[in-house]
C-alpha positions in Angstrom: 35.2 -9.9 6.2 33.1 -8.7 2.9 31.6 -5.3 3.0 28.0 -5.1 3.6 25.3 -4.6 0.6 23.9 -1.0 0.8 20.6 -0.6 -0.5 18.5 2.6 -0.5 15.0 2.3 -0.7 13.3 5.6 -2.9 10.7 7.0 -4.4 10.2 10.7 -4.9 6.8 10.8 -3.9 5.4 10.4 -0.5 2.8 7.4 -0.1 4.1 4.8 -1.6 5.0 2.5 1.3 8.7 3.1 1.3 9.2 3.1 5.3 7.2 -0.1 5.3 9.1 -1.5 2.8 12.1 -0.8 4.7 10.6 -1.9 7.8 9.4 -5.6 6.5 12.0 -6.0 3.7 14.7 -5.7 6.9 12.9 -8.2 8.9 12.5 -10.6 6.0 15.7 -10.8 5.5 16.8 -10.8 9.0 14.2 -13.6 9.6 16.1 -15.5 6.7 19.7 -15.3 8.9 20.9 -12.2 7.5 22.5 -9.2 9.6 20.4 -6.0 8.7 20.8 -2.3 9.7 18.2 0.1 8.5 19.1 3.5 8.4 16.5 6.5 8.6 17.4 9.3 6.6 14.0 11.0 6.4 13.2 14.1 8.5 10.2 12.5 9.1 11.5 9.6 10.6 8.6 7.3 10.5 11.2 4.4 10.6 12.3 5.2 13.7 8.6 5.4 15.1 7.9 2.0 13.3 10.4 0.2 15.0 11.4 1.6 18.2 9.7 4.5 19.2 10.8 8.0 19.6 14.7 8.7 20.7 15.4 11.1 23.5 15.2 14.6 22.8 19.3 15.4 22.2 20.1 11.8 21.8 22.9 11.4 19.0 21.3 10.1 15.5 22.3 9.6 12.0 22.8 13.4 11.6 25.2 13.5 14.3 27.1 10.7 12.4 27.2 12.4 9.3 28.4 15.9 11.0 31.2 13.7 12.9 29.8 14.4 16.1 29.0 10.9 17.2 30.3 7.2 15.7 28.0 5.1 13.9 28.9 2.8 16.6 27.0 4.6 19.3 23.9 5.5 17.9 23.0 1.9 16.4 20.0 0.2 18.5 18.8 -3.2 18.3 15.0 -3.7 17.3 12.7 -6.4 18.9 13.3 -8.9 15.5 16.8 -10.6 16.2 19.3 -9.9 13.7 17.7 -6.6 12.8 19.4 -3.4 13.8 18.5 0.3 13.6 20.4 4.0 12.7 17.6 6.1 14.0 16.8 9.5 13.2 16.0 12.2 15.3 15.1 15.9 14.8 18.8 17.1 14.4 17.8 15.8 10.8 15.8 18.5 9.6 19.1 20.8 9.5 21.2 18.4 7.8 21.1 20.0 4.5 22.2 23.2 5.7 24.9 21.8 7.9 26.3 19.6 5.1 26.4 22.2 2.3 29.7 23.9 2.7 31.7 20.7 3.8 34.1 19.4 1.0 33.0 16.1 -0.3 29.5 16.4 0.8 27.9 13.9 -1.0 30.1 11.4 -0.3 29.9 11.7 3.5 27.4 8.8 4.5 29.5 6.4 2.2 33.1 7.6 3.9 31.2 7.2 7.7 29.8 3.5 7.1 33.4 2.7 5.7 35.3 4.4 8.2 32.9 2.2 11.2 34.4 -1.1 11.8 30.8 -2.4 13.5 29.3 -1.8 9.9 31.0 -4.7 8.2 29.4 -6.9 11.0 26.5 -6.5 8.7 24.9 -8.4 5.7 22.8 -6.0 4.3 21.9 -2.2 4.9 18.4 -0.6 3.8 18.6 3.4 4.0 15.1 4.7 4.4 15.0 7.8 2.2 12.8 11.3 2.3 10.5 11.6 -1.0 12.5 14.5 -2.4 15.8 15.0 -4.1 18.2 16.5 -0.8 21.2 16.1 0.2 20.7 13.2 2.5 19.3 11.5 -0.6 22.3 12.3 -2.5 24.2 10.6 -0.1 22.6 7.8 0.4 22.4 6.7 -3.7 26.3 7.5 -3.5 26.7 5.1 -0.7 24.5 2.4 -2.2 25.3 -0.6 -4.1 21.5 -1.0 -5.5 18.0 0.9 -5.2 14.8 -0.4 -4.6 11.5 1.5 -5.6 8.8 1.2 -4.0 5.7 2.2 -6.4 1.9 2.4 -5.2 -0.4 1.3 -8.0 -1.6 4.7 -9.0 -1.1 7.2 -11.5 1.4 10.2 -9.4 3.7 7.8 -7.8 4.7 6.9 -11.4 5.6 10.5 -12.1 7.8 10.1 -9.1 9.5 7.3 -10.6 10.6 9.5 -13.7 12.1 11.9 -11.5 14.0 9.4 -9.9 15.5 8.4 -13.2 16.9 11.6 -13.5 18.3 11.8 -10.3 20.1 8.7 -10.9 21.5 9.7 -13.9 23.2 12.5 -12.2 24.2 10.2 -9.0 26.1 7.5 -11.7 28.5 10.2 -12.3 29.5 10.0 -8.2 28.7 6.7 -7.9 28.9 4.3 -11.3 28.4 1.0 -9.5 25.2 2.3 -8.8 22.4 -0.3 -9.9 18.3 -0.7 -9.4 17.9 -3.9 -7.9 13.9 -3.4 -8.8 10.4 -2.0 -8.5 8.3 -3.4 -5.9 4.5 -2.8 -6.9 2.9 -1.8 -3.6 -0.9 -1.0 -1.8 -2.2 -3.4 -4.7 -5.9 -3.8 -5.0 -6.8 -5.8 -7.8 -10.8 -4.5 -7.3 -9.6 -1.3 -8.8 -9.1 -0.7 -12.6 -6.0 1.4 -11.9 -4.0 -0.8 -10.5 -4.3 -3.3 -13.6 -3.3 -0.7 -15.4 -0.4 0.7 -13.9 0.7 -2.6 -13.3 0.4 -3.9 -17.2 2.3 -0.2 -18.1 4.9 -0.8 -15.6 5.9 -4.6 -16.6 5.6 -3.3 -20.4 8.1 -0.6 -19.7 10.4 -2.1 -16.8 9.8 -5.6 -17.8 12.2 -8.0 -15.7 13.2 -5.2 -13.1 9.4 -4.9 -11.6 9.3 -8.0 -9.0 6.9 -10.5 -9.2 5.5 -10.2 -5.7 3.1 -7.5 -5.4 2.5 -6.3 -1.6 -1.3 -6.1 -1.2 -3.6 -3.3 0.1 -3.6 -4.3 4.1 -4.8 -2.4 6.8 -2.4 -3.6 9.1 0.6 -2.1 7.4 -0.8 1.0 9.3 -1.5 -0.9 12.3 1.7 -2.4 13.0 3.7 0.7 13.6 1.4 2.0 16.4 3.2 -1.4 18.5 6.4 -0.9 17.2 6.2 -4.0 15.4 7.0 -5.4 11.7 4.1 -7.0 10.0 5.5 -10.4 10.7 5.2 -9.7 14.8 2.0 -8.5 14.1 0.7 -10.9 11.9 2.1 -13.6 14.0 0.8 -15.9 11.2 2.8 -17.7 8.0 -0.6 -17.4 6.3 -0.9 -13.3 7.0 -1.5 -11.4 3.6 1.5 -8.8 4.8 3.7 -11.7 6.0 3.1 -13.7 2.8 3.9 -10.7 0.5 6.7 -9.4 1.9 8.5 -12.7 2.3 7.7 -13.1 -1.3 9.5 -10.0 -1.8 12.4 -11.1 0.5 12.9 -14.1 -1.3 13.2 -12.4 -4.4 15.4 -9.8 -3.1 17.9 -12.2 -1.8 17.8 -14.2 -5.2 18.6 -10.5 -7.0 21.5 -10.1 -4.4 23.1 -14.2 -5.4 22.3 -15.3 -2.2 21.5 -19.0 -2.9 18.5 -20.8 -0.6 
């Protein structure tokens, strides 16, 4: 059985659509027939809240797995989307970096946990939602990943986050030489705003084919869907929905870049 492809969704700037992209790309891949696990590595636990809501206060989560207190098998939960599963975050994730700081091989712990868990091999793709800053959990995600995707909202400050991320990746490559960029996804795209066009032109000129052709348009339903614990596909419930069209387009591009044929 082939090991799953692991992809970190990351930008060192908050509010760029990381969690929204992780949720809806994961759902799109599941709709396309892939068995998908999304892992919540962000202490805000927005991915967890978006898909399954709060987990019980003392329930084991990703933190306990990384501290060897619980196996992945025990924390993975189904979502309401077929083929889409989640390893949730809990309150204990707040202290993860402190607890990992003195562990040997601390940058490789997530990688080792994934390799050691039999059920992980049943997944085709794993997406990891990361916090908007550099931490041991972020480094663990990148070390465990084959690829990373950068959601980039069409504003000036998130572009700085992209530059910071590039510096982080340069350092992580010493620990994980196989890590590659799968692409940059333009999010919160609003063609009515002049800055949107300027950012797109600049990013495409600098990064060329690394930028996905699909643009995730600004859409209030992306904010509303998590309140119902739904993906954009469930919330819009229409193939003609703006968010559905955008995230299915991104899904198809990701599958193409991963070498999956239609």
